C-alpha positions as CSV (number, residue, x, y, z in Angstrom):
1,X,13.8,-2.3,-69.8
2,X,10.5,-4.1,-70.0
3,X,7.6,-1.9,-68.8
4,X,6.2,-3.1,-65.5
5,X,2.9,-4.0,-66.9
6,X,0.7,-7.2,-67.3
7,X,-1.1,-7.5,-70.4
8,X,-4.3,-9.6,-70.8
9,X,-5.5,-10.7,-74.4
10,X,-9.3,-10.9,-74.3
11,X,-11.8,-9.3,-72.1
12,X,-14.2,-12.1,-71.3
13,X,-14.7,-13.8,-68.0
14,X,-11.4,-15.6,-68.1
15,X,-9.5,-12.3,-69.1
16,X,-11.1,-10.1,-66.6
17,X,-10.6,-12.5,-63.6
18,X,-7.0,-12.9,-64.6
19,X,-6.7,-9.1,-64.8
20,X,-8.2,-8.8,-61.3
21,X,-5.5,-11.2,-60.0
22,X,-2.7,-9.3,-61.9
23,X,-3.8,-6.0,-60.4
24,X,-2.5,-7.2,-57.1
25,X,0.9,-7.6,-58.5
26,X,1.5,-5.1,-61.1
27,X,1.0,-1.4,-61.1
28,X,-0.6,-1.4,-64.6
29,X,-2.9,-4.0,-66.2
30,X,-4.0,-3.7,-69.9
31,X,-6.8,-5.6,-71.3
32,X,-6.7,-5.9,-75.0
33,X,-9.9,-7.2,-76.8
34,X,-11.1,-7.2,-80.5
35,X,-14.4,-5.9,-79.5
36,X,-15.5,-2.7,-78.2
37,X,-17.2,-3.2,-74.7
38,X,-20.9,-2.2,-74.6
39,X,-22.0,0.4,-72.3
40,X,-24.8,-1.7,-71.0
41,X,-25.0,-5.6,-70.9
42,X,-25.7,-6.8,-74.5
43,X,-24.4,-9.3,-77.0
44,X,-20.9,-8.8,-78.6
45,X,-19.3,-10.7,-81.4
46,X,-16.4,-12.0,-79.4
47,X,-18.7,-14.2,-77.3
48,X,-21.1,-15.8,-79.9
49,X,-22.2,-18.5,-77.2
50,X,-23.6,-15.9,-75.0
51,X,-27.1,-16.2,-76.5
52,X,-27.5,-19.5,-74.9
53,X,-28.0,-20.8,-71.3
54,X,-25.0,-19.8,-68.9
55,X,-24.8,-21.0,-65.4
56,X,-22.1,-20.2,-63.0
57,X,-21.4,-23.4,-61.0
58,X,-20.3,-23.4,-57.6
59,X,-16.5,-23.3,-57.8
60,X,-16.8,-20.3,-60.1
61,X,-19.3,-18.4,-57.9
62,X,-16.9,-19.1,-55.0
63,X,-14.0,-17.7,-56.8
64,X,-16.1,-14.6,-58.0
65,X,-17.2,-13.9,-54.4
66,X,-13.5,-13.8,-53.4
67,X,-12.0,-11.7,-56.3
68,X,-15.0,-9.4,-57.2
69,X,-17.4,-9.6,-54.4
70,X,-19.6,-6.8,-55.7
71,X,-20.4,-8.6,-59.1
72,X,-22.9,-11.1,-57.8
73,X,-24.8,-8.2,-55.9
74,X,-24.8,-6.2,-59.3
75,X,-26.2,-9.3,-61.0
76,X,-29.0,-10.1,-58.5
77,X,-29.9,-6.4,-58.3
78,X,-30.3,-6.4,-62.1
79,X,-32.6,-9.4,-61.9
80,X,-30.3,-12.3,-61.9
81,X,-31.6,-15.3,-59.9
82,X,-29.7,-17.4,-57.4
83,X,-31.1,-20.9,-57.7
84,X,-31.1,-23.3,-54.8
85,X,-29.9,-26.7,-56.1
86,X,-31.7,-29.2,-56.3
87,X,-34.5,-27.5,-54.6
88,X,-35.6,-24.9,-57.2
89,X,-34.8,-27.2,-60.2
90,X,-36.9,-29.9,-61.7
91,X,-34.1,-32.1,-63.0
92,X,-34.6,-35.2,-65.1
93,X,-31.1,-36.8,-65.3
94,X,-29.9,-40.1,-66.7
95,X,-31.3,-42.1,-63.7
96,X,-34.8,-40.3,-63.5
97,X,-36.2,-37.4,-61.7
98,X,-34.0,-35.8,-58.9
99,X,-35.3,-35.5,-55.4
100,X,-35.6,-31.9,-54.3
101,X,-34.4,-30.9,-51.1
102,X,-32.4,-28.1,-49.6
103,X,-28.5,-28.1,-49.9
104,X,-25.7,-25.4,-49.6
105,X,-25.6,-25.4,-53.4
106,X,-26.4,-22.4,-55.5
107,X,-26.5,-21.5,-59.3
108,X,-26.2,-18.0,-60.5
109,X,-28.7,-17.8,-63.4
110,X,-28.4,-14.8,-65.6
111,X,-27.5,-13.9,-69.1
112,X,-23.8,-14.2,-69.9
113,X,-23.8,-10.5,-70.9
114,X,-25.0,-9.5,-67.5
115,X,-22.5,-11.5,-65.5
116,X,-19.6,-10.3,-67.7
117,X,-20.7,-6.6,-67.5
118,X,-20.9,-6.9,-63.7
119,X,-17.4,-8.5,-63.5
120,X,-16.0,-5.9,-65.9
121,X,-17.4,-3.0,-63.8
122,X,-15.7,-4.3,-60.7
123,X,-12.4,-5.1,-62.5
124,X,-12.1,-1.7,-64.4
125,X,-12.8,0.2,-61.2
126,X,-9.4,-1.1,-59.7
127,X,-6.4,1.3,-59.9
128,X,-4.1,0.7,-62.9
129,X,-6.6,-1.4,-64.8
130,X,-7.3,-0.3,-68.4
131,X,-8.6,-1.5,-71.7
132,X,-7.6,-1.2,-75.4
133,X,-10.6,-2.2,-77.3
134,X,-11.1,-2.7,-81.0
135,X,-7.4,-4.2,-81.0
136,X,-6.3,-7.5,-82.6
137,X,-3.2,-9.1,-81.3
138,X,-1.1,-10.3,-84.0
139,X,1.9,-11.7,-82.4
140,X,4.2,-11.8,-79.4
141,X,7.4,-9.5,-79.0
142,X,10.4,-11.1,-77.6
143,X,13.6,-9.8,-75.8
144,X,16.7,-9.6,-77.8
145,X,18.0,-12.9,-76.5
146,X,14.8,-14.6,-77.7
147,X,13.9,-16.3,-74.5
148,X,11.4,-14.1,-73.0
149,X,8.1,-12.5,-74.2
150,X,8.2,-8.7,-73.6
151,X,4.8,-7.6,-75.0
152,X,2.6,-8.0,-78.0
153,X,2.0,-6.5,-81.4
154,X,-1.5,-5.3,-82.0
155,X,-3.5,-3.8,-84.7
156,X,-6.6,-1.7,-85.0
157,X,-9.4,-4.1,-86.2
158,X,-12.1,-1.9,-87.2
159,X,-12.2,-0.5,-90.7
160,X,-12.8,3.1,-90.0
161,X,-9.6,3.5,-88.4
162,X,-9.0,7.2,-88.8
163,X,-12.3,8.1,-87.2
164,X,-11.8,5.8,-84.2
165,X,-8.2,6.7,-83.5
166,X,-9.1,10.4,-83.7
167,X,-11.3,9.8,-80.6
168,X,-8.5,8.5,-78.6
169,X,-5.6,10.5,-76.8
170,X,-2.4,10.9,-78.7
171,X,0.2,8.2,-78.1
172,X,-2.5,5.6,-77.3
173,X,-0.6,2.2,-77.8
174,X,-2.0,-0.7,-79.9
175,X,-2.6,1.0,-83.2
176,X,-1.9,-0.6,-86.6
177,X,1.1,-2.7,-85.8
178,X,2.0,-1.0,-82.7
179,X,4.2,-3.0,-80.0
180,X,2.6,-2.9,-76.5
181,X,5.2,-3.6,-73.9
182,X,4.6,-5.9,-70.9
183,X,6.5,-8.0,-68.2
184,X,3.8,-10.7,-68.4
185,X,1.3,-11.6,-71.2
186,X,-1.6,-13.5,-70.5
187,X,-3.5,-15.1,-73.5
188,X,-7.4,-15.5,-72.5
189,X,-8.5,-14.9,-76.0
190,X,-10.6,-18.1,-76.2
191,X,-11.1,-21.0,-78.8
192,X,-9.7,-18.9,-81.6
193,X,-6.4,-18.2,-79.8
194,X,-3.6,-17.6,-82.2
195,X,-0.9,-18.5,-79.6
196,X,0.2,-21.7,-81.4
197,X,1.2,-19.8,-84.5
198,X,2.7,-17.0,-82.5
199,X,5.0,-19.5,-80.7
200,X,5.9,-21.3,-84.1
201,X,6.7,-17.8,-85.6
202,X,9.2,-17.3,-82.9
203,X,10.9,-20.7,-83.3
204,X,9.1,-22.4,-80.3
205,X,7.1,-25.6,-80.6
206,X,3.3,-25.2,-80.6
207,X,1.5,-27.4,-78.2
208,X,-0.2,-30.7,-79.1
209,X,-3.9,-30.5,-79.3
210,X,-6.5,-33.0,-78.6
211,X,-10.2,-32.7,-79.8
212,X,-13.2,-34.7,-78.8
213,X,-15.9,-33.7,-81.1
214,X,-19.5,-33.6,-79.8
215,X,-21.4,-32.7,-83.0
216,X,-23.9,-30.9,-80.8
217,X,-26.1,-28.1,-82.1
218,X,-27.9,-25.6,-80.0
219,X,-31.1,-23.4,-80.4
220,X,-32.1,-20.8,-77.8
221,X,-34.9,-18.4,-77.5
222,X,-35.9,-16.1,-74.7
223,X,-39.6,-16.2,-73.6
224,X,-41.4,-13.9,-71.0
225,X,-42.3,-15.9,-67.8
226,X,-46.1,-16.5,-68.2
227,X,-48.2,-14.6,-65.8
228,X,-49.3,-16.9,-62.9
229,X,-46.7,-19.6,-63.9
230,X,-48.0,-22.3,-61.6
231,X,-45.2,-24.9,-61.6
232,X,-43.2,-25.4,-58.4
233,X,-39.9,-25.0,-60.3
234,X,-37.8,-22.0,-61.1
235,X,-35.7,-24.0,-63.6
236,X,-36.4,-27.1,-65.7
237,X,-33.5,-29.3,-66.9
238,X,-34.2,-32.4,-69.0
239,X,-31.1,-34.3,-69.8
240,X,-30.6,-36.6,-72.7
241,X,-30.2,-40.3,-72.2
242,X,-27.9,-41.5,-75.0
243,X,-27.8,-43.5,-77.2
244,X,-31.4,-43.9,-77.1
245,X,-32.4,-40.3,-76.5
246,X,-30.0,-37.7,-77.7
247,X,-31.9,-34.5,-77.1
248,X,-32.0,-32.2,-74.2
249,X,-33.6,-28.9,-73.2
250,X,-33.6,-26.7,-70.3
251,X,-35.5,-23.6,-69.0
252,X,-33.5,-21.2,-66.7
253,X,-34.6,-17.7,-65.4
254,X,-32.7,-14.6,-66.2
255,X,-33.0,-11.0,-65.6
256,X,-36.0,-9.0,-67.1
257,X,-38.5,-11.8,-66.0
258,X,-37.5,-13.9,-68.8
259,X,-36.9,-17.5,-69.3
260,X,-33.7,-18.6,-71.5
261,X,-34.8,-21.8,-73.3
262,X,-32.0,-23.9,-74.9
263,X,-32.6,-26.9,-76.9
264,X,-29.8,-29.3,-78.0
265,X,-29.6,-32.1,-80.5
266,X,-26.7,-34.0,-82.3
267,X,-25.5,-34.2,-85.8
268,X,-26.3,-37.8,-86.3
269,X,-29.8,-37.6,-84.8
270,X,-31.1,-34.1,-85.4
271,X,-30.3,-30.4,-84.6
272,X,-33.1,-28.2,-83.2
273,X,-34.6,-26.0,-85.8
274,X,-34.6,-22.2,-85.8
275,X,-37.9,-21.5,-87.1
276,X,-40.8,-21.5,-84.6
277,X,-43.0,-24.4,-85.4
278,X,-39.9,-26.7,-85.8
279,X,-38.5,-25.3,-82.4
280,X,-41.7,-26.2,-80.6
281,X,-41.9,-29.6,-82.4
282,X,-38.4,-30.5,-81.2
283,X,-39.3,-29.5,-77.7
284,X,-42.2,-32.3,-77.8
285,X,-39.6,-35.0,-78.6
286,X,-37.7,-34.6,-75.2
287,X,-37.7,-37.2,-72.6
288,X,-40.6,-35.1,-70.7
289,X,-43.3,-33.1,-72.2
290,X,-43.0,-30.4,-69.4
291,X,-40.7,-28.1,-71.5
292,X,-42.9,-28.0,-74.3
293,X,-46.0,-27.3,-72.2
294,X,-44.2,-24.6,-70.4
295,X,-43.4,-22.6,-73.6
296,X,-46.1,-23.5,-76.0
297,X,-48.3,-20.5,-75.0
298,X,-45.5,-18.3,-73.6
299,X,-44.5,-15.1,-75.3
300,X,-41.5,-15.0,-77.3
301,X,-39.1,-12.2,-76.4
302,X,-36.7,-12.6,-79.3
303,X,-35.6,-14.6,-82.3
304,X,-34.2,-18.2,-82.1
305,X,-30.5,-18.3,-82.2
306,X,-28.5,-21.3,-83.2
307,X,-24.8,-22.4,-82.6
308,X,-23.1,-25.7,-83.6
309,X,-20.0,-27.9,-83.2
310,X,-18.5,-26.6,-80.0
311,X,-16.1,-29.5,-79.4
312,X,-13.9,-30.2,-76.4
313,X,-10.4,-28.9,-77.4
314,X,-7.2,-29.2,-75.1
315,X,-3.9,-27.7,-75.9
316,X,-1.0,-29.2,-73.8
317,X,1.0,-26.2,-72.9
318,X,2.2,-28.0,-69.8
319,X,4.1,-30.5,-72.0
320,X,6.1,-27.9,-74.0
321,X,9.8,-28.7,-73.6
322,X,10.8,-25.2,-74.6
323,X,8.8,-22.1,-74.0
324,X,9.4,-18.4,-73.6
325,X,9.2,-16.9,-70.3
326,X,6.7,-14.2,-69.5
327,X,3.7,-15.7,-71.4
328,X,0.9,-18.0,-70.0
329,X,-2.4,-19.4,-71.6
330,X,-5.6,-19.9,-69.7
331,X,-9.3,-20.2,-70.1
332,X,-10.8,-21.6,-73.5
333,X,-7.4,-20.9,-75.2
334,X,-5.9,-23.6,-73.1
335,X,-8.8,-26.1,-72.5
336,X,-12.2,-25.6,-74.0
337,X,-15.2,-27.8,-72.9
338,X,-18.6,-28.2,-74.7
339,X,-20.6,-25.4,-72.9
340,X,-23.6,-27.9,-72.4
341,X,-21.9,-29.0,-69.2
342,X,-21.5,-25.6,-67.6
343,X,-17.8,-25.8,-66.8
344,X,-16.2,-23.1,-68.8
345,X,-16.8,-20.1,-66.6
346,X,-16.0,-22.0,-63.5
347,X,-12.8,-23.1,-64.9
348,X,-11.9,-19.5,-66.0
349,X,-12.4,-18.5,-62.3
350,X,-10.2,-21.5,-61.1
351,X,-7.6,-20.5,-63.6
352,X,-7.5,-17.0,-62.0
353,X,-6.9,-18.7,-58.7
354,X,-4.0,-20.9,-60.1
355,X,-2.4,-17.6,-61.5
356,X,-2.9,-16.0,-58.1
357,X,-1.0,-18.8,-56.2
358,X,1.8,-18.9,-58.9
359,X,2.3,-15.1,-58.6
360,X,2.8,-15.5,-54.9
361,X,5.6,-17.8,-55.5
362,X,7.0,-15.8,-58.4
363,X,6.1,-12.1,-57.5
364,X,8.4,-10.7,-60.2
365,X,6.8,-12.9,-62.8
366,X,10.4,-14.1,-63.5
367,X,11.7,-17.5,-64.8
368,X,9.7,-20.6,-63.9
369,X,6.3,-18.9,-63.7
370,X,5.0,-19.9,-67.1
371,X,6.0,-23.7,-66.7
372,X,4.6,-23.7,-63.0
373,X,1.4,-22.3,-64.0
374,X,0.7,-24.2,-67.1
375,X,1.5,-27.5,-65.1
376,X,-0.9,-26.4,-62.2
377,X,-3.6,-25.4,-64.7
378,X,-3.5,-28.7,-66.5
379,X,-4.0,-30.7,-63.1
380,X,-6.9,-28.4,-62.3
381,X,-8.4,-28.9,-65.9
382,X,-8.1,-32.7,-65.8
383,X,-11.3,-33.3,-63.8
384,X,-13.8,-31.1,-65.8
385,X,-12.1,-32.4,-69.1
386,X,-12.7,-36.0,-67.9
387,X,-16.4,-35.2,-67.0
388,X,-17.0,-33.5,-70.3
389,X,-15.2,-35.9,-72.6
390,X,-16.6,-38.9,-70.7
391,X,-20.2,-37.7,-71.2
392,X,-19.7,-36.8,-74.9
393,X,-18.4,-40.1,-75.7
394,X,-21.7,-41.7,-74.8
395,X,-23.2,-40.3,-77.9
396,X,-22.9,-42.2,-81.2
397,X,-20.2,-40.6,-83.3
398,X,-17.1,-41.3,-85.3
399,X,-15.0,-40.8,-82.0
400,X,-13.5,-43.8,-80.3
401,X,-16.0,-45.5,-77.9
402,X,-15.8,-45.2,-74.3
403,X,-13.4,-47.8,-72.9
404,X,-13.9,-50.3,-70.0
405,X,-12.9,-47.7,-67.3
406,X,-15.2,-45.1,-68.9
407,X,-18.1,-47.6,-69.0
408,X,-17.6,-48.6,-65.4
409,X,-17.5,-44.9,-64.2
410,X,-20.7,-44.1,-66.2
411,X,-22.6,-47.0,-64.7
412,X,-21.3,-46.1,-61.2
413,X,-22.3,-42.6,-61.5
414,X,-25.7,-43.6,-62.9
415,X,-26.3,-45.7,-59.7
416,X,-25.1,-42.8,-57.5
417,X,-27.7,-40.6,-59.3
418,X,-30.3,-43.2,-58.7
419,X,-29.4,-43.1,-55.0
420,X,-29.5,-39.3,-54.9
421,X,-32.8,-39.4,-56.6
422,X,-34.3,-41.6,-54.0
423,X,-33.4,-39.0,-51.5
424,X,-30.1,-39.8,-50.1
425,X,-28.6,-36.4,-49.2
426,X,-25.1,-37.4,-48.5
427,X,-24.9,-38.9,-52.0
428,X,-26.6,-36.0,-53.6
429,X,-24.2,-33.5,-51.9
430,X,-21.2,-35.6,-53.1
431,X,-22.5,-35.5,-56.7
432,X,-23.3,-31.7,-56.6
433,X,-19.7,-31.1,-55.2
434,X,-18.1,-33.0,-58.1
435,X,-20.5,-31.5,-60.8
436,X,-19.8,-28.0,-59.4
437,X,-16.1,-28.7,-59.6
438,X,-15.8,-28.1,-55.8
439,X,-14.5,-31.7,-55.1
440,X,-12.9,-34.4,-57.3
441,X,-14.5,-37.6,-58.4
442,X,-12.5,-39.3,-55.7
443,X,-15.3,-37.9,-53.4
444,X,-17.7,-40.4,-54.9
445,X,-15.6,-43.4,-53.7
446,X,-15.7,-42.2,-49.9
447,X,-17.7,-44.9,-47.8
448,X,-20.8,-42.8,-47.3
449,X,-21.3,-42.6,-51.0
450,X,-19.7,-45.9,-52.1
451,X,-21.7,-48.2,-49.9
452,X,-25.2,-47.0,-50.5
453,X,-24.4,-46.8,-54.2
454,X,-23.2,-50.4,-54.5
455,X,-26.1,-51.6,-52.3
456,X,-28.7,-49.8,-54.4
457,X,-31.2,-51.9,-56.4
458,X,-33.4,-50.4,-58.9
459,X,-35.0,-51.3,-62.1
460,X,-34.3,-47.8,-63.5
461,X,-30.6,-48.1,-63.9
């Protein structure tokens, strides 16, 4: 009989929040990860993008409040910053400078490492939740009838296997080629997920994929906040305005009294350099000189890190006509967004809530759960996917140009931004709700937003 265990592949934000939900439904939850988790918040190879700016948008923050209410307190006590939006942020968007006034919106601004560590501490404190670290899942195990996943096969990833295994209790599962039994397997292993190949090897079809390439390149560096920093902002966000201006840059505060500075460019224009003078020169070319002026005399607190070609990638698991029971896919393994739009962690949190609702309807994780979950997750992913790919297609590339509907939507949103920038708080709140994934784009067509947007006249748009 299959062990009454849930197994999560991947211990990032998506996997941790999924494990938190599963802990309410299974007596044992095992998180399997290729890395070994650090004792303190620090970089790990499984999250290479963590060295760049990460923001927890409203929808994600709301879910984390519910699932792991102590995580935000841990982050803030460690120096993370709750930013009031747009009050604390000097934001240059496609329609100009944003007005700054109080709203109900907050960003949690900190390093990805700190947020993940805070969530991990909360989740691993739950009864029955455990980790298997330094393990690589190589395939799915199926029942004799071939229709249900009943676990995974995993192997030790590190080379010094004898030494590492000697430190573990006898009988620890997940060694070289060991099977780990589970009633439900959740793939939260990220962009590099091997699930498509695992399904094919079992005779199931792999999901179709769609990729919208961004050709973006990132360069990020930590700076110490200059003593007596006199600007009236806590964060600075300079958007690009393609196709004429394809570069952007941001400064966000993180723990340790540091600024995380990220510059972004495109392949067909220029990537931000990773040497000091080039990094500063690139900052000079943004739409406003303010970012360059803020960091030109600031003390660097680390090297410059680069990251490139993080495309939007969607795998359509919801369209599979044949699928095994007992296996679901979420997070970047199902739908990955260019991180420039700050949607990934929020969608990871939303996926956990979708899983929770599905498990309430299928408490035994039996037949029908997998199909129901993937369909509901696909619906939830459709809005951030449209936002991310719609923005990306504004940049010159080999990708198909934006169609008529996309162009109309872009011009409407730009007009709405102009109205928001002029100080209309109702329009600003509606836009922020959509950008924070709290509301759908249909909210922008409500009369209190539609009318002032259509009536607005400005030479800036």
